CHARMM internal coordinates of N, CA and C (Angstrom, degrees):
IC EDIT
DIST 1 N 1 CA 1.4424
DIST 1 CA 1 C 1.5274
ANGL 1 N 1 CA 1 C 108.53
DIST 1 C 2 N 1.3032
ANGL 1 CA 1 C 2 N 116.88
DIHE 1 N 1 CA 1 C 2 N 93.83
DIST 2 N 2 CA 1.4550
ANGL 1 C 2 N 2 CA 120.60
DIHE 1 CA 1 C 2 N 2 CA -174.64
DIST 2 CA 2 C 1.5231
ANGL 2 N 2 CA 2 C 112.72
DIHE 1 C 2 N 2 CA 2 C -98.15
DIST 2 C 3 N 1.3109
ANGL 2 CA 2 C 3 N 118.11
DIHE 2 N 2 CA 2 C 3 N -11.56
DIST 3 N 3 CA 1.4504
ANGL 2 C 3 N 3 CA 121.61
DIHE 2 CA 2 C 3 N 3 CA -174.90
DIST 3 CA 3 C 1.5273
ANGL 3 N 3 CA 3 C 109.89
DIHE 2 C 3 N 3 CA 3 C -98.17
DIST 3 C 4 N 1.3373
ANGL 3 CA 3 C 4 N 117.52
DIHE 3 N 3 CA 3 C 4 N 126.82
DIST 4 N 4 CA 1.4648
ANGL 3 C 4 N 4 CA 120.68
DIHE 3 CA 3 C 4 N 4 CA -178.55
DIST 4 CA 4 C 1.5247
ANGL 4 N 4 CA 4 C 111.62
DIHE 3 C 4 N 4 CA 4 C -65.68
DIST 4 C 5 N 1.3314
ANGL 4 CA 4 C 5 N 117.63
DIHE 4 N 4 CA 4 C 5 N -27.14
DIST 5 N 5 CA 1.4655
ANGL 4 C 5 N 5 CA 119.58
DIHE 4 CA 4 C 5 N 5 CA 177.67
DIST 5 CA 5 C 1.5269
ANGL 5 N 5 CA 5 C 110.72
DIHE 4 C 5 N 5 CA 5 C -67.20
DIST 5 C 6 N 1.3008
ANGL 5 CA 5 C 6 N 116.85
DIHE 5 N 5 CA 5 C 6 N -35.04
DIST 6 N 6 CA 1.4643
ANGL 5 C 6 N 6 CA 120.54
DIHE 5 CA 5 C 6 N 6 CA 176.96
DIST 6 CA 6 C 1.5286
ANGL 6 N 6 CA 6 C 110.63
DIHE 5 C 6 N 6 CA 6 C -63.91
DIST 6 C 7 N 1.3265
ANGL 6 CA 6 C 7 N 116.42
DIHE 6 N 6 CA 6 C 7 N -39.89
DIST 7 N 7 CA 1.4658
ANGL 6 C 7 N 7 CA 120.07
DIHE 6 CA 6 C 7 N 7 CA 179.41
DIST 7 CA 7 C 1.5280
ANGL 7 N 7 CA 7 C 110.86
DIHE 6 C 7 N 7 CA 7 C -67.12
DIST 7 C 8 N 1.3359
ANGL 7 CA 7 C 8 N 116.51
DIHE 7 N 7 CA 7 C 8 N -39.36
DIST 8 N 8 CA 1.4642
ANGL 7 C 8 N 8 CA 120.29
DIHE 7 CA 7 C 8 N 8 CA 177.21
DIST 8 CA 8 C 1.5176
ANGL 8 N 8 CA 8 C 110.23
DIHE 7 C 8 N 8 CA 8 C -63.31
DIST 8 C 9 N 1.3260
ANGL 8 CA 8 C 9 N 116.41
DIHE 8 N 8 CA 8 C 9 N -41.49
DIST 9 N 9 CA 1.4641
ANGL 8 C 9 N 9 CA 120.44
DIHE 8 CA 8 C 9 N 9 CA 178.96
DIST 9 CA 9 C 1.5251
ANGL 9 N 9 CA 9 C 111.34
DIHE 8 C 9 N 9 CA 9 C -64.34
DIST 9 C 10 N 1.3226
ANGL 9 CA 9 C 10 N 117.22
DIHE 9 N 9 CA 9 C 10 N -38.03
DIST 10 N 10 CA 1.4646
ANGL 9 C 10 N 10 CA 120.38
DIHE 9 CA 9 C 10 N 10 CA 176.74
DIST 10 CA 10 C 1.5213
ANGL 10 N 10 CA 10 C 110.81
DIHE 9 C 10 N 10 CA 10 C -62.76
DIST 10 C 11 N 1.3214
ANGL 10 CA 10 C 11 N 116.54
DIHE 10 N 10 CA 10 C 11 N -39.59
DIST 11 N 11 CA 1.4602
ANGL 10 C 11 N 11 CA 121.50
DIHE 10 CA 10 C 11 N 11 CA -178.04
DIST 11 CA 11 C 1.5245
ANGL 11 N 11 CA 11 C 111.93
DIHE 10 C 11 N 11 CA 11 C -71.62
DIST 11 C 12 N 1.3345
ANGL 11 CA 11 C 12 N 116.75
DIHE 11 N 11 CA 11 C 12 N -45.48
DIST 12 N 12 CA 1.4627
ANGL 11 C 12 N 12 CA 121.36
DIHE 11 CA 11 C 12 N 12 CA -172.64
DIST 12 CA 12 C 1.5186
ANGL 12 N 12 CA 12 C 114.63
DIHE 11 C 12 N 12 CA 12 C -97.94
DIST 12 C 13 N 1.3102
ANGL 12 CA 12 C 13 N 116.54
DIHE 12 N 12 CA 12 C 13 N -24.85
DIST 13 N 13 CA 1.4558
ANGL 12 C 13 N 13 CA 121.20
DIHE 12 CA 12 C 13 N 13 CA -172.45
DIST 13 CA 13 C 1.5200
ANGL 13 N 13 CA 13 C 109.59
DIHE 12 C 13 N 13 CA 13 C 98.10
DIST 13 C 14 N 1.3189
ANGL 13 CA 13 C 14 N 116.43
DIHE 13 N 13 CA 13 C 14 N 157.06
DIST 14 N 14 CA 1.4688
ANGL 13 C 14 N 14 CA 121.81
DIHE 13 CA 13 C 14 N 14 CA -174.39
DIST 14 CA 14 C 1.5248
ANGL 14 N 14 CA 14 C 112.35
DIHE 13 C 14 N 14 CA 14 C -63.30
DIST 14 C 15 N 1.3291
ANGL 14 CA 14 C 15 N 116.89
DIHE 14 N 14 CA 14 C 15 N -40.66
DIST 15 N 15 CA 1.4729
ANGL 14 C 15 N 15 CA 120.03
DIHE 14 CA 14 C 15 N 15 CA -177.37
DIST 15 CA 15 C 1.5277
ANGL 15 N 15 CA 15 C 111.58
DIHE 14 C 15 N 15 CA 15 C -64.98
DIST 15 C 16 N 1.3133
ANGL 15 CA 15 C 16 N 117.48
DIHE 15 N 15 CA 15 C 16 N -45.84
DIST 16 N 16 CA 1.4744
ANGL 15 C 16 N 16 CA 120.93
DIHE 15 CA 15 C 16 N 16 CA -179.33
DIST 16 CA 16 C 1.5258
ANGL 16 N 16 CA 16 C 111.06
DIHE 15 C 16 N 16 CA 16 C -69.49
DIST 16 C 17 N 1.3191
ANGL 16 CA 16 C 17 N 117.83
DIHE 16 N 16 CA 16 C 17 N -36.95
DIST 17 N 17 CA 1.4623
ANGL 16 C 17 N 17 CA 120.74
DIHE 16 CA 16 C 17 N 17 CA 177.50
DIST 17 CA 17 C 1.5251
ANGL 17 N 17 CA 17 C 110.29
DIHE 16 C 17 N 17 CA 17 C -63.66
DIST 17 C 18 N 1.3207
ANGL 17 CA 17 C 18 N 117.29
DIHE 17 N 17 CA 17 C 18 N -38.24
DIST 18 N 18 CA 1.4652
ANGL 17 C 18 N 18 CA 121.27
DIHE 17 CA 17 C 18 N 18 CA 176.94
DIST 18 CA 18 C 1.5232
ANGL 18 N 18 CA 18 C 110.75
DIHE 17 C 18 N 18 CA 18 C -66.82
DIST 18 C 19 N 1.3226
ANGL 18 CA 18 C 19 N 117.43
DIHE 18 N 18 CA 18 C 19 N -38.72
DIST 19 N 19 CA 1.4692
ANGL 18 C 19 N 19 CA 120.89
DIHE 18 CA 18 C 19 N 19 CA 176.54
DIST 19 CA 19 C 1.5246
ANGL 19 N 19 CA 19 C 110.54
DIHE 18 C 19 N 19 CA 19 C -61.58
DIST 19 C 20 N 1.3304
ANGL 19 CA 19 C 20 N 116.63
DIHE 19 N 19 CA 19 C 20 N -41.55
DIST 20 N 20 CA 1.4682
ANGL 19 C 20 N 20 CA 120.68
DIHE 19 CA 19 C 20 N 20 CA 177.33
DIST 20 CA 20 C 1.5182
ANGL 20 N 20 CA 20 C 111.24
DIHE 19 C 20 N 20 CA 20 C -61.88
DIST 20 C 21 N 1.3135
ANGL 20 CA 20 C 21 N 117.15
DIHE 20 N 20 CA 20 C 21 N -42.91
DIST 21 N 21 CA 1.4637
ANGL 20 C 21 N 21 CA 120.31
DIHE 20 CA 20 C 21 N 21 CA -177.19
DIST 21 CA 21 C 1.5270
ANGL 21 N 21 CA 21 C 111.83
DIHE 20 C 21 N 21 CA 21 C -68.08
DIST 21 C 22 N 1.3379
ANGL 21 CA 21 C 22 N 117.60
DIHE 21 N 21 CA 21 C 22 N -22.84
DIST 22 N 22 CA 1.4624
ANGL 21 C 22 N 22 CA 121.31
DIHE 21 CA 21 C 22 N 22 CA 177.49
DIST 22 CA 22 C 1.5294
ANGL 22 N 22 CA 22 C 112.79
DIHE 21 C 22 N 22 CA 22 C -92.27
DIST 22 C 23 N 1.3228
ANGL 22 CA 22 C 23 N 117.60
DIHE 22 N 22 CA 22 C 23 N -8.71
DIST 23 N 23 CA 1.4659
ANGL 22 C 23 N 23 CA 121.92
DIHE 22 CA 22 C 23 N 23 CA -175.31
DIST 23 CA 23 C 1.5242
ANGL 23 N 23 CA 23 C 111.94
DIHE 22 C 23 N 23 CA 23 C -73.90
DIST 23 C 24 N 1.3342
ANGL 23 CA 23 C 24 N 115.12
DIHE 23 N 23 CA 23 C 24 N 153.73
DIST 24 N 24 CA 1.4650
ANGL 23 C 24 N 24 CA 123.14
DIHE 23 CA 23 C 24 N 24 CA 175.29
DIST 24 CA 24 C 1.5250
ANGL 24 N 24 CA 24 C 106.70
DIHE 23 C 24 N 24 CA 24 C -125.87
DIST 24 C 25 N 1.3235
ANGL 24 CA 24 C 25 N 116.73
DIHE 24 N 24 CA 24 C 25 N 124.02
DIST 25 N 25 CA 1.4587
ANGL 24 C 25 N 25 CA 122.53
DIHE 24 CA 24 C 25 N 25 CA -175.84
DIST 25 CA 25 C 1.5181
ANGL 25 N 25 CA 25 C 109.60
DIHE 24 C 25 N 25 CA 25 C -118.86
DIST 25 C 26 N 1.3382
ANGL 25 CA 25 C 26 N 116.59
DIHE 25 N 25 CA 25 C 26 N 139.86
DIST 26 N 26 CA 1.4589
ANGL 25 C 26 N 26 CA 122.84
DIHE 25 CA 25 C 26 N 26 CA 174.71
DIST 26 CA 26 C 1.5155
ANGL 26 N 26 CA 26 C 108.26
DIHE 25 C 26 N 26 CA 26 C -106.95
DIST 26 C 27 N 1.3374
ANGL 26 CA 26 C 27 N 116.89
DIHE 26 N 26 CA 26 C 27 N 124.78
DIST 27 N 27 CA 1.4591
ANGL 26 C 27 N 27 CA 122.43
DIHE 26 CA 26 C 27 N 27 CA 174.71
DIST 27 CA 27 C 1.5220
ANGL 27 N 27 CA 27 C 106.73
DIHE 26 C 27 N 27 CA 27 C -111.16
DIST 27 C 28 N 1.3374
ANGL 27 CA 27 C 28 N 116.58
DIHE 27 N 27 CA 27 C 28 N 119.89
DIST 28 N 28 CA 1.4593
ANGL 27 C 28 N 28 CA 121.57
DIHE 27 CA 27 C 28 N 28 CA -178.89
DIST 28 CA 28 C 1.5179
ANGL 28 N 28 CA 28 C 108.12
DIHE 27 C 28 N 28 CA 28 C -106.07
DIST 28 C 29 N 1.3397
ANGL 28 CA 28 C 29 N 115.61
DIHE 28 N 28 CA 28 C 29 N 117.81
DIST 29 N 29 CA 1.4594
ANGL 28 C 29 N 29 CA 121.67
DIHE 28 CA 28 C 29 N 29 CA 179.76
DIST 29 CA 29 C 1.5150
ANGL 29 N 29 CA 29 C 111.60
DIHE 28 C 29 N 29 CA 29 C 89.52
DIST 29 C 30 N 1.3053
ANGL 29 CA 29 C 30 N 115.35
DIHE 29 N 29 CA 29 C 30 N 129.87
DIST 30 N 30 CA 1.4639
ANGL 29 C 30 N 30 CA 120.00
DIHE 29 CA 29 C 30 N 30 CA 179.64
DIST 30 CA 30 C 1.5220
ANGL 30 N 30 CA 30 C 111.50
DIHE 29 C 30 N 30 CA 30 C -116.71
DIST 30 C 31 N 1.3230
ANGL 30 CA 30 C 31 N 116.06
DIHE 30 N 30 CA 30 C 31 N 37.51
DIST 31 N 31 CA 1.4564
ANGL 30 C 31 N 31 CA 119.74
DIHE 30 CA 30 C 31 N 31 CA 172.90
DIST 31 CA 31 C 1.5186
ANGL 31 N 31 CA 31 C 108.82
DIHE 30 C 31 N 31 CA 31 C -68.21
DIST 31 C 32 N 1.3049
ANGL 31 CA 31 C 32 N 117.01
DIHE 31 N 31 CA 31 C 32 N -158.34
DIST 32 N 32 CA 1.4589
ANGL 31 C 32 N 32 CA 120.70
DIHE 31 CA 31 C 32 N 32 CA -177.44
DIST 32 CA 32 C 1.5151
ANGL 32 N 32 CA 32 C 113.44
DIHE 31 C 32 N 32 CA 32 C -56.65
DIST 32 C 33 N 1.3091
ANGL 32 CA 32 C 33 N 117.61
DIHE 32 N 32 CA 32 C 33 N -49.02
DIST 33 N 33 CA 1.4646
ANGL 32 C 33 N 33 CA 121.32
DIHE 32 CA 32 C 33 N 33 CA -178.06
DIST 33 CA 33 C 1.5228
ANGL 33 N 33 CA 33 C 111.18
DIHE 32 C 33 N 33 CA 33 C -75.63
DIST 33 C 34 N 1.3277
ANGL 33 CA 33 C 34 N 117.61
DIHE 33 N 33 CA 33 C 34 N -40.97
DIST 34 N 34 CA 1.4620
ANGL 33 C 34 N 34 CA 121.16
DIHE 33 CA 33 C 34 N 34 CA -178.10
DIST 34 CA 34 C 1.5173
ANGL 34 N 34 CA 34 C 112.83
DIHE 33 C 34 N 34 CA 34 C -62.11
DIST 34 C 35 N 1.3214
ANGL 34 CA 34 C 35 N 116.66
DIHE 34 N 34 CA 34 C 35 N -41.66
DIST 35 N 35 CA 1.4630
ANGL 34 C 35 N 35 CA 120.30
DIHE 34 CA 34 C 35 N 35 CA 179.49
DIST 35 CA 35 C 1.5268
ANGL 35 N 35 CA 35 C 110.67
DIHE 34 C 35 N 35 CA 35 C -64.69
DIST 35 C 36 N 1.3233
ANGL 35 CA 35 C 36 N 115.77
DIHE 35 N 35 CA 35 C 36 N -42.01
DIST 36 N 36 CA 1.4627
ANGL 35 C 36 N 36 CA 120.16
DIHE 35 CA 35 C 36 N 36 CA 177.92
DIST 36 CA 36 C 1.5295
ANGL 36 N 36 CA 36 C 110.29
DIHE 35 C 36 N 36 CA 36 C -65.14
DIST 36 C 37 N 1.3233
ANGL 36 CA 36 C 37 N 116.48
DIHE 36 N 36 CA 36 C 37 N -43.50
DIST 37 N 37 CA 1.4650
ANGL 36 C 37 N 37 CA 120.51
DIHE 36 CA 36 C 37 N 37 CA 179.75
DIST 37 CA 37 C 1.5217
ANGL 37 N 37 CA 37 C 110.86
DIHE 36 C 37 N 37 CA 37 C -61.78
DIST 37 C 38 N 1.3348
ANGL 37 CA 37 C 38 N 117.17
DIHE 37 N 37 CA 37 C 38 N -43.01
DIST 38 N 38 CA 1.4662
ANGL 37 C 38 N 38 CA 120.85
DIHE 37 CA 37 C 38 N 38 CA 179.39
DIST 38 CA 38 C 1.5288
ANGL 38 N 38 CA 38 C 110.69
DIHE 37 C 38 N 38 CA 38 C -61.40
DIST 38 C 39 N 1.3175
ANGL 38 CA 38 C 39 N 116.48
DIHE 38 N 38 CA 38 C 39 N -41.56
DIST 39 N 39 CA 1.4653
ANGL 38 C 39 N 39 CA 119.78
DIHE 38 CA 38 C 39 N 39 CA 178.89
DIST 39 CA 39 C 1.5260
ANGL 39 N 39 CA 39 C 111.15
DIHE 38 C 39 N 39 CA 39 C -63.91
DIST 39 C 40 N 1.3243
ANGL 39 CA 39 C 40 N 116.98
DIHE 39 N 39 CA 39 C 40 N -44.72
DIST 40 N 40 CA 1.4621
ANGL 39 C 40 N 40 CA 120.39
DIHE 39 CA 39 C 40 N 40 CA -178.37
DIST 40 CA 40 C 1.5289
ANGL 40 N 40 CA 40 C 111.75
DIHE 39 C 40 N 40 CA 40 C -67.72
DIST 40 C 41 N 1.3271
ANGL 40 CA 40 C 41 N 117.02
DIHE 40 N 40 CA 40 C 41 N -36.52
DIST 41 N 41 CA 1.4654
ANGL 40 C 41 N 41 CA 120.68
DIHE 40 CA 40 C 41 N 41 CA 176.51
DIST 41 CA 41 C 1.5248
ANGL 41 N 41 CA 41 C 109.60
DIHE 40 C 41 N 41 CA 41 C -62.15
DIST 41 C 42 N 1.3221
ANGL 41 CA 41 C 42 N 115.44
DIHE 41 N 41 CA 41 C 42 N -43.58
DIST 42 N 42 CA 1.4653
ANGL 41 C 42 N 42 CA 120.45
DIHE 41 CA 41 C 42 N 42 CA 178.58
DIST 42 CA 42 C 1.5278
ANGL 42 N 42 CA 42 C 110.73
DIHE 41 C 42 N 42 CA 42 C -63.23
DIST 42 C 43 N 1.3100
ANGL 42 CA 42 C 43 N 116.56
DIHE 42 N 42 CA 42 C 43 N -46.22
DIST 43 N 43 CA 1.4648
ANGL 42 C 43 N 43 CA 120.68
DIHE 42 CA 42 C 43 N 43 CA -179.00
DIST 43 CA 43 C 1.5249
ANGL 43 N 43 CA 43 C 112.62
DIHE 42 C 43 N 43 CA 43 C -66.18
DIST 43 C 44 N 1.3218
ANGL 43 CA 43 C 44 N 116.65
DIHE 43 N 43 CA 43 C 44 N -26.23
DIST 44 N 44 CA 1.4641
ANGL 43 C 44 N 44 CA 120.31
DIHE 43 CA 43 C 44 N 44 CA 179.15
DIST 44 CA 44 C 1.5188
ANGL 44 N 44 CA 44 C 111.83
DIHE 43 C 44 N 44 CA 44 C -71.02
DIST 44 C 45 N 1.3354
ANGL 44 CA 44 C 45 N 116.49
DIHE 44 N 44 CA 44 C 45 N -20.46
DIST 45 N 45 CA 1.4565
ANGL 44 C 45 N 45 CA 119.50
DIHE 44 CA 44 C 45 N 45 CA 177.47
DIST 45 CA 45 C 1.5157
ANGL 45 N 45 CA 45 C 114.65
DIHE 44 C 45 N 45 CA 45 C 105.22
DIST 45 C 46 N 1.3300
ANGL 45 CA 45 C 46 N 117.07
DIHE 45 N 45 CA 45 C 46 N 15.54
DIST 46 N 46 CA 1.4610
ANGL 45 C 46 N 46 CA 119.72
DIHE 45 CA 45 C 46 N 46 CA 177.96
DIST 46 CA 46 C 1.5189
ANGL 46 N 46 CA 46 C 108.54
DIHE 45 C 46 N 46 CA 46 C -63.03
DIST 46 C 47 N 1.3241
ANGL 46 CA 46 C 47 N 115.94
DIHE 46 N 46 CA 46 C 47 N 134.48
DIST 47 N 47 CA 1.4604
ANGL 46 C 47 N 47 CA 121.27
DIHE 46 CA 46 C 47 N 47 CA -173.14
DIST 47 CA 47 C 1.5117
ANGL 47 N 47 CA 47 C 115.30
DIHE 46 C 47 N 47 CA 47 C -70.93
DIST 47 C 48 N 1.3392
ANGL 47 CA 47 C 48 N 117.12
DIHE 47 N 47 CA 47 C 48 N -35.06
DIST 48 N 48 CA 1.4620
ANGL 47 C 48 N 48 CA 119.73
DIHE 47 CA 47 C 48 N 48 CA -175.50
DIST 48 CA 48 C 1.5229
ANGL 48 N 48 CA 48 C 109.04
DIHE 47 C 48 N 48 CA 48 C -142.20
DIST 48 C 49 N 1.3358
ANGL 48 CA 48 C 49 N 116.04
DIHE 48 N 48 CA 48 C 49 N 136.57
DIST 49 N 49 CA 1.4516
ANGL 48 C 49 N 49 CA 120.66
DIHE 48 CA 48 C 49 N 49 CA -179.38
DIST 49 CA 49 C 1.5211
ANGL 49 N 49 CA 49 C 108.99
DIHE 48 C 49 N 49 CA 49 C -136.12
DIST 49 C 50 N 1.3306
ANGL 49 CA 49 C 50 N 115.71
DIHE 49 N 49 CA 49 C 50 N 133.07
DIST 50 N 50 CA 1.4523
ANGL 49 C 50 N 50 CA 122.17
DIHE 49 CA 49 C 50 N 50 CA 173.55
DIST 50 CA 50 C 1.5205
ANGL 50 N 50 CA 50 C 106.90
DIHE 49 C 50 N 50 CA 50 C -110.15
DIST 50 C 51 N 1.3314
ANGL 50 CA 50 C 51 N 115.96
DIHE 50 N 50 CA 50 C 51 N 132.45
DIST 51 N 51 CA 1.4604
ANGL 50 C 51 N 51 CA 121.15
DIHE 50 CA 50 C 51 N 51 CA -179.17
DIST 51 CA 51 C 1.5179
ANGL 51 N 51 CA 51 C 108.47
DIHE 50 C 51 N 51 CA 51 C -116.28
DIST 51 C 52 N 1.3344
ANGL 51 CA 51 C 52 N 116.61
DIHE 51 N 51 CA 51 C 52 N 128.62
DIST 52 N 52 CA 1.4627
ANGL 51 C 52 N 52 CA 121.79
DIHE 51 CA 51 C 52 N 52 CA 178.32
DIST 52 CA 52 C 1.5218
ANGL 52 N 52 CA 52 C 108.71
DIHE 51 C 52 N 52 CA 52 C -123.50
DIST 52 C 53 N 1.3297
ANGL 52 CA 52 C 53 N 115.81
DIHE 52 N 52 CA 52 C 53 N 128.48
DIST 53 N 53 CA 1.4601
ANGL 52 C 53 N 53 CA 121.39
DIHE 52 CA 52 C 53 N 53 CA 178.35
DIST 53 CA 53 C 1.5144
ANGL 53 N 53 CA 53 C 107.95
DIHE 52 C 53 N 53 CA 53 C -150.32
DIST 53 C 54 N 1.3116
ANGL 53 CA 53 C 54 N 117.13
DIHE 53 N 53 CA 53 C 54 N 134.40
DIST 54 N 54 CA 1.4604
ANGL 53 C 54 N 54 CA 120.58
DIHE 53 CA 53 C 54 N 54 CA -176.45
DIST 54 CA 54 C 1.5253
ANGL 54 N 54 CA 54 C 113.41
DIHE 53 C 54 N 54 CA 54 C -86.95
DIST 54 C 55 N 1.3188
ANGL 54 CA 54 C 55 N 118.64
DIHE 54 N 54 CA 54 C 55 N -6.60
DIST 55 N 55 CA 1.4631
ANGL 54 C 55 N 55 CA 121.09
DIHE 54 CA 54 C 55 N 55 CA 179.55
DIST 55 CA 55 C 1.5211
ANGL 55 N 55 CA 55 C 111.01
DIHE 54 C 55 N 55 CA 55 C -71.56
DIST 55 C 56 N 1.3287
ANGL 55 CA 55 C 56 N 115.91
DIHE 55 N 55 CA 55 C 56 N 146.46
DIST 56 N 56 CA 1.4601
ANGL 55 C 56 N 56 CA 121.50
DIHE 55 CA 55 C 56 N 56 CA 174.50
DIST 56 CA 56 C 1.5198
ANGL 56 N 56 CA 56 C 109.13
DIHE 55 C 56 N 56 CA 56 C -83.12
DIST 56 C 57 N 1.3093
ANGL 56 CA 56 C 57 N 116.00
DIHE 56 N 56 CA 56 C 57 N 138.02
DIST 57 N 57 CA 1.4610
ANGL 56 C 57 N 57 CA 121.71
DIHE 56 CA 56 C 57 N 57 CA 178.24
DIST 57 CA 57 C 1.5117
ANGL 57 N 57 CA 57 C 107.84
DIHE 56 C 57 N 57 CA 57 C -115.24
DIST 57 C 58 N 1.3267
ANGL 57 CA 57 C 58 N 115.32
DIHE 57 N 57 CA 57 C 58 N 129.32
DIST 58 N 58 CA 1.4700
ANGL 57 C 58 N 58 CA 117.69
DIHE 57 CA 57 C 58 N 58 CA 179.54
DIST 58 CA 58 C 1.5080
ANGL 58 N 58 CA 58 C 110.88
DIHE 57 C 58 N 58 CA 58 C -128.19
END
COOR INIT
IC SEED 1 N 1 CA 1 C
IC BUILD
């Protein structure tokens, strides 16, 4: 089992894994907690993520 999506499906079941892949999550702020949350949301298999942060990045 080399694919992380397969492992997620084993843990949650096919129906819940499909729900995750169709989900859209908004993460507001990428400070210490926000950055970690965004990474974990991505690793969980959420299909779409919008990130909002008011800080300037250069």
